C-alpha positions in Angstrom: 186.2 113.7 136.7 187.1 117.5 136.5 189.8 118.6 134.8 191.3 122.5 135.3 194.6 124.0 134.0 194.2 126.6 137.6 196.1 125.9 140.6 193.7 124.2 143.5 190.8 126.5 144.8 187.0 126.4 145.0 185.0 127.1 141.9 181.2 127.8 141.9 179.2 126.3 139.1 178.5 129.9 137.2 182.8 129.7 136.8 182.8 126.3 135.7 179.8 127.2 132.8 181.7 130.0 132.1 185.3 129.0 132.0 187.4 129.5 128.9 189.3 125.8 128.3 193.3 126.4 127.8 195.2 123.6 125.7 197.3 122.3 129.1 197.2 118.9 131.2 195.9 119.0 134.7 197.3 116.8 137.5 196.5 118.8 140.6 193.5 118.1 142.7 190.4 120.7 142.4 187.2 120.8 145.1 184.1 122.0 143.3 181.1 123.9 145.7 178.2 125.6 145.3 177.3 128.5 148.1 180.3 127.5 150.5 179.4 123.7 150.3 181.6 121.4 148.6 180.0 119.1 146.0 183.0 117.3 144.6 186.6 116.7 145.0 188.7 115.7 141.9 191.6 113.9 142.3 192.6 112.3 138.9 195.5 109.5 139.0 196.9 110.7 135.9 196.8 113.9 133.7 194.0 114.3 131.3 194.6 115.5 127.9 193.0 118.5 126.5 190.9 116.6 123.9 188.7 115.2 126.9 187.9 118.7 128.5 185.3 119.6 127.1 183.2 116.9 127.1 184.0 116.5 130.7 183.1 120.0 131.1 180.0 119.2 129.8 179.1 116.3 131.7 179.4 118.4 134.7 177.6 121.3 134.0 174.4 119.0 133.5 175.5 117.6 137.0 175.7 120.6 138.7 172.5 122.5 137.2 170.7 119.4 138.8 172.3 119.5 141.8 171.5 123.5 142.2 167.8 122.9 141.6 168.0 119.9 144.4 169.5 122.0 147.1 167.4 124.9 145.9 164.2 122.4 146.5 164.6 120.2 149.6 161.5 118.5 148.7 162.5 117.4 145.0 165.7 115.8 147.2 163.9 113.8 149.6 161.8 112.4 146.6 165.0 111.8 144.9 166.8 110.1 148.1 163.3 107.9 148.3 163.5 106.9 144.8 167.1 105.7 145.0 167.0 104.1 148.2 166.7 100.2 148.1 164.0 98.8 150.6 163.0 95.6 151.0 159.5 94.4 149.2 158.4 92.7 151.8 158.9 93.9 155.3 157.5 94.1 159.2 157.1 97.9 160.2 154.9 99.2 163.1 153.5 95.7 163.8 152.3 95.5 159.9 153.4 92.9 157.5 154.2 95.6 154.4 154.5 94.0 151.0 155.5 96.6 148.5 153.9 99.5 150.2 150.8 97.7 151.0 149.6 96.6 154.4 148.7 92.7 154.1 148.7 92.0 157.8 148.2 94.2 160.9 148.8 93.5 164.3 151.8 91.5 164.0 153.4 90.6 167.9 156.6 91.1 168.5 158.1 87.5 168.9 157.5 86.9 165.3 160.9 87.5 163.6 162.3 87.5 160.2 165.4 86.9 158.1 166.1 88.3 154.4 165.4 85.8 151.5 168.3 87.3 149.6 172.0 88.9 150.2 172.3 91.0 147.2 170.0 93.7 145.6 166.4 94.4 146.3 165.0 91.8 149.2 162.2 90.0 147.5 161.7 87.2 149.5 161.2 87.1 153.5 161.9 84.1 156.2 159.7 84.0 159.0 160.1 82.4 162.5 159.1 83.0 166.0 160.6 83.0 169.6 158.7 81.7 172.6 159.1 81.8 176.5 158.5 78.1 176.6 160.3 74.9 174.9 157.0 72.7 173.9 156.4 70.5 170.6 153.1 72.4 169.5 153.2 76.0 169.1 150.8 78.5 167.4 152.0 82.4 166.9 149.4 84.7 165.4 151.1 86.6 162.0 148.3 89.3 162.2 144.8 90.4 160.9 144.0 89.2 157.5 140.8 91.7 156.3 139.4 92.4 152.9 142.2 90.8 150.6 141.5 88.0 148.6 142.9 84.6 149.2 143.8 81.1 147.5 144.5 78.5 150.2 145.1 74.6 149.7 145.1 72.3 152.9 144.9 69.1 153.8 140.9 68.0 154.9 142.4 64.5 154.9 146.0 63.0 155.8 146.8 62.1 152.2 144.4 64.7 150.3 144.3 68.5 149.6 141.8 71.0 148.6 141.5 74.5 147.8 139.4 77.4 149.3 138.9 81.0 148.1 138.4 83.7 150.8 139.0 87.6 151.8 139.4 87.2 155.6 141.6 85.3 157.9 138.6 83.2 159.7 138.2 81.7 156.2 141.5 79.9 155.9 141.3 76.4 156.6 143.0 74.4 159.5 146.4 72.6 157.8 147.1 75.4 155.3 150.1 74.0 153.5 149.7 77.2 150.8 148.5 80.3 150.5 148.5 83.1 147.1 147.1 86.6 148.5 146.1 89.3 146.1 146.0 93.0 146.3 145.3 95.6 144.0 146.8 99.2 145.5 149.3 101.0 147.3 152.4 99.9 145.7 155.1 102.6 144.7 156.6 99.7 142.2 155.3 100.8 138.6 153.7 98.1 136.6 154.9 97.6 132.7 151.4 99.3 132.1 152.6 102.3 133.9 149.6 102.4 136.5 151.1 101.9 139.8 147.4 102.2 141.7 145.9 99.7 139.9 148.8 97.0 139.6 148.0 93.6 141.1 150.5 91.8 143.6 150.3 88.6 144.5 151.9 87.3 147.9 152.6 83.7 148.4 153.1 82.0 151.9 154.9 78.5 151.7 155.2 77.0 155.2 158.2 74.9 155.8 159.5 71.9 157.8 162.6 73.3 160.2 164.5 70.8 161.9 162.3 68.2 163.4 158.9 70.7 163.2 156.9 70.9 160.2 154.5 74.0 159.8 151.3 75.1 158.8 148.7 77.9 158.4 145.3 78.6 159.5 143.0 81.1 161.0 140.7 82.1 164.0 137.8 83.5 164.6 139.0 87.2 165.4 140.5 87.1 161.7 143.9 86.4 162.5 146.6 84.4 160.3 148.1 82.0 162.3 151.3 80.0 161.9 151.2 76.5 163.8 154.5 74.5 164.4 154.6 70.6 165.5 157.0 68.0 165.8 154.5 65.3 165.8 156.3 64.1 169.0 155.7 65.2 172.6 159.8 64.4 174.2 161.0 66.8 170.8 160.5 70.6 172.0 162.4 73.7 171.5 161.3 77.7 171.9 162.8 79.3 168.7 162.5 79.2 165.1 164.0 81.1 162.4 162.8 79.7 158.9 159.2 78.2 159.3 157.7 80.1 156.5 159.0 81.3 153.6 157.0 84.9 152.1 157.6 86.3 148.2 155.6 88.4 146.1 155.5 89.2 142.4 153.3 90.9 139.7 153.0 87.5 137.8 151.3 84.7 140.1 153.2 81.7 138.2 156.3 83.8 138.7 156.1 84.6 142.0 155.3 81.0 143.1 158.0 79.6 140.8 160.5 82.0 142.3 159.2 81.3 146.0 159.8 77.4 145.0 163.3 78.5 143.8 164.2 80.5 146.9 163.2 77.7 149.6 165.0 74.9 147.4 168.6 77.0 147.8 167.2 77.1 151.6 166.8 73.6 152.5 168.3 71.7 149.8 166.4 68.5 149.7 164.6 68.6 146.8 164.6 69.5 143.2 162.5 71.6 140.9 160.5 69.7 138.1 162.6 71.3 135.4 165.7 69.7 136.7 164.4 66.6 137.1 164.8 63.6 134.6 161.7 63.0 132.6 160.1 59.7 133.1 159.5 58.0 129.5 155.6 57.6 130.0 155.2 61.7 129.3 155.2 60.9 125.7 152.5 58.5 125.6 149.0 58.9 126.2 147.7 56.6 129.2 144.5 55.6 131.2 143.9 55.5 135.1 141.2 53.1 135.9 140.2 55.0 138.9 137.5 57.7 137.3 135.8 54.5 135.5 136.0 52.6 138.4 136.9 53.8 142.1 137.4 50.9 144.3 135.6 48.3 142.1 137.9 48.1 139.3 138.3 44.7 137.9 140.8 42.5 134.9 137.2 42.6 132.7 137.0 46.1 133.3 140.8 46.9 132.5 140.3 44.7 129.5 136.6 46.9 128.5 138.3 50.1 128.9 141.4 49.6 126.8 139.0 47.5 123.6 137.0 50.9 124.1 139.8 53.2 123.7 141.2 51.3 120.7 137.7 51.6 118.8 137.7 55.3 119.1 141.1 55.6 118.1 142.7 56.6 121.0 145.0 53.1 121.5 146.8 53.7 124.8 150.7 53.1 125.4 150.4 52.7 129.2 147.8 52.1 132.4 147.4 52.5 135.9 145.6 50.2 137.6 144.3 52.2 140.5 143.2 51.8 143.8 141.1 48.5 143.9 143.3 46.0 143.4 145.1 45.1 146.8 144.2 42.7 149.6 143.2 45.0 152.4 140.8 44.9 155.7 140.0 46.6 158.5 139.8 45.8 162.6 136.3 44.1 163.2 135.9 46.5 166.3 135.7 49.8 164.2 132.6 51.7 163.1 134.4 53.1 159.6 137.4 50.5 159.9 140.6 52.2 157.9 141.6 49.8 155.8 145.1 47.9 156.1 146.9 45.7 153.4 146.5 42.3 154.5 148.8 40.9 151.9 151.1 41.5 149.6 149.2 39.7 146.5 146.4 40.6 144.3 142.8 39.9 145.2 140.9 37.8 143.9 139.0 40.1 141.6 143.0 39.9 139.5 143.7 36.1 139.6 142.9 34.0 136.3 139.8 31.7 137.1 141.2 28.6 135.7 144.6 29.3 137.2 144.8 31.4 140.2 148.3 31.5 140.8 149.1 33.4 137.5 147.5 36.4 139.4 147.8 40.1 138.3 150.4 39.2 135.8 147.6 37.7 133.4 146.1 41.5 132.7 149.7 42.5 132.3 150.3 40.1 129.6 146.4 40.9 127.8 147.5 44.7 127.7 151.1 44.3 126.3 150.3 42.0 123.9 146.8 42.3 122.5 146.5 46.1 123.2 150.4 46.6 122.3 150.9 48.9 125.9 154.4 49.2 127.0 153.8 50.5 130.5 151.4 48.6 133.0 151.7 50.4 136.3 149.6 49.2 139.5 148.8 52.2 142.3 149.4 51.5 145.8 150.0 54.0 149.4 153.9 54.5 150.6 152.2 53.0 154.1 150.9 49.9 152.1 147.4 51.0 152.1 145.6 54.2 154.2 145.6 52.3 157.1 149.3 50.7 157.1 149.9 47.2 157.0 148.4 44.5 159.0 149.4 40.4 158.5 149.1 37.5 160.0 152.2 35.7 161.4 152.2 33.1 159.1 152.3 35.3 155.7 154.8 37.7 157.4 157.0 34.6 157.2 156.1 33.2 154.0 156.8 36.6 152.7 159.7 36.8 154.8 158.6 40.1 156.1 159.3 41.6 159.4 158.0 44.9 161.4 160.0 47.6 162.9 158.4 49.7 165.7 159.8 53.1 166.1 
């Protein structure tokens, strides 16, 4: 705010700098200008004491000197305006997906739509969707061509397993990719902590999401395009418009970038909590052993006992054990060449039945583990669906266990 002892009038920069201040208060309005162009309109809400005049004048002289240099140098003014303009760190422009001024994907189609992932400040993330002409239960849209960009993809290679793959072009991205991390190294206008913005590594994470009854995943094609796939899993459930089916975020630290992306998705979906928000189970404070890598599906009660003995012998007695796949009653269809096994009974298989008293069942190894080896917990593994192929039980077994089947 500027204070003057003169009547309202136009003052140029030199007159401000050379003005001799007098000990009088100011309650007028002063319009400051340079070369006839107004620069600042001053309208103080109350009188200003003379003691503040000199400090205010010094600040104004410095400010107007800078303004004069920018008026005389338009290019410098344009650069300053660009630096002061807050633009999204991730955006689609000219059919390109741009991340911090680096082109990641080219040839983005017009039916791909975006929604900001932030409501205040610089936009650090973006939701992606698409619109189609026809309602279907399955859609595929290319997101653009990906070339010469290093990536790590986590993809589902079985219904229940994921693996990772590395590459640098779209055609190498596997089907059913559930997570994608890209790495780029040049072209950023965001300066890194080291000050070498040209060499700053930027990581961009792609997270396919569930939107309504549709799930999404990523995949590549032979044209090196990255594709986004939509699937309801039901031919009767159809739509033609998606808004929040993919989340994209970026940053210079891959771990923080992933964590922040998960946080943004959590706030959007409101269907899950992150690990640091959950109560940890007691077993995280104990050393334990899982039987899978030692036995796979050939695990037996005798094998579990031998494993506990060997760990105790080398001074590493476990406090819990997980009896993995291999303890259940399972079977397959006789007509299948490679049957997908199903759960055939709720009890343990004969490998875990006590020889002199089969009715004791798996409780026998539980008692041995706790009473003889001092374990606090004994866990058994099972698939959410019973077994990998689901459940198939004889009518008599279902009645005995009071089970019944529900068909969707």
